C-alpha positions in Angstrom: -12.6 17.9 -9.3 -12.8 14.3 -10.5 -9.8 12.8 -12.3 -10.3 9.6 -14.3 -8.4 7.7 -17.0 -10.3 9.6 -19.7 -9.5 13.0 -18.3 -6.1 12.5 -16.9 -3.2 14.8 -17.9 -0.7 12.5 -19.8 2.1 13.7 -17.5 0.1 12.7 -14.4 -1.7 9.4 -15.2 -4.7 8.1 -13.3 -5.5 4.5 -12.5 -7.9 2.6 -14.7 -11.4 3.1 -13.4 -10.1 5.6 -10.7 -12.2 8.5 -9.6 -11.4 11.4 -7.3 -8.2 13.3 -6.8 -4.9 11.9 -8.1 -2.9 10.5 -5.2 0.4 9.6 -7.2 3.4 10.4 -5.0 1.5 10.5 -1.7 2.0 8.3 1.4 -0.9 5.8 1.4 -2.0 2.9 3.5 -4.2 0.0 2.2 -5.3 -3.4 3.4 -6.0 -6.4 1.3 -5.9 -10.1 0.6 -2.6 -11.3 -0.9 -3.1 -12.6 -4.4 -0.5 -13.3 -7.2 3.2 -13.2 -5.9 6.4 -12.8 -7.9 9.2 -13.0 -5.3 12.0 -12.9 -7.9 10.7 -9.6 -9.2 10.0 -8.3 -5.7 6.2 -7.7 -6.0 2.9 -9.2 -5.1 -0.8 -8.2 -5.6 -3.4 -7.4 -3.0 -7.3 -7.2 -3.5 -9.0 -4.7 -1.1 -12.3 -6.6 -1.4 -14.0 -3.8 -3.3 -12.7 -4.7 -6.7 -9.4 -2.6 -6.5 -6.3 -4.6 -7.2 -3.0 -3.1 -6.1 0.5 -4.1 -7.1 2.9 -3.9 -4.1 6.7 -3.7 -4.5 8.0 -5.4 -1.4 8.3 -8.8 0.1 5.6 -10.8 1.9 6.3 -14.0 3.6 4.7 -17.2 2.3 1.6 -18.0 4.2 0.4 -14.4 4.7 -3.2 -14.1 3.8 -3.9 -10.4 4.6 -1.6 -7.5 4.8 -1.7 -3.7 5.5 0.8 -1.9 3.3 2.1 1.6 3.8 4.1 3.3 1.1 4.2 5.8 -1.8 1.4 5.6 -4.3 2.5 5.1 -7.9 1.3 3.5 -11.1 2.5 1.4 -14.0 1.3 1.2 -17.6 0.4 -2.5 -18.4 -0.8 -2.7 -22.0 -3.4 0.1 -22.3 -4.3 0.2 -18.6 -2.7 2.1 -15.8 -2.3 -0.2 -12.7 -2.3 1.0 -9.1 1.1 0.5 -7.4 2.4 1.0 -3.9 6.1 1.2 -3.3 6.1 -0.3 0.2 8.0 1.1 3.2 6.1 -1.0 5.8 4.1 -4.1 5.4 2.1 -5.6 8.4 0.9 -9.1 8.2 -2.7 -9.2 9.6 -2.9 -12.0 12.0 -5.8 -10.6 13.9 -8.1 -13.0 15.7 -11.4 -12.3 17.3 -9.9 -13.2 20.7 -6.5 -11.2 20.6 -6.8 -8.6 17.9 -3.0 -8.9 17.5 -0.8 -8.3 14.4 2.9 -8.5 13.6 4.9 -6.0 11.6 8.2 -5.7 10.0 10.0 -3.1 7.8 10.4 -3.9 4.1 14.0 -3.9 2.9 14.0 -1.3 0.2 
């Protein structure tokens, strides 16, 4: 079964360009490069490197370049598009280096 924007049930929207089963409401984890930030509104964007942009509700410290986000999958209507959203419960700043492979984590204040 493939669910896309064109075939989605209006009560259960799908992301623009999305394929596969709908994951709205499920616990998800994704990693990406931090893009646009709006600290006053409590969100930032990440790009997974494959063309998928995700809006994350949570706080990321200035200077973070890559993050791994765990949270509840959701969506938002922006104009005519349905945007991928994660309501973060945990954000890990990726500080991995080739030498140490380390990373730091903290819990998002929700």
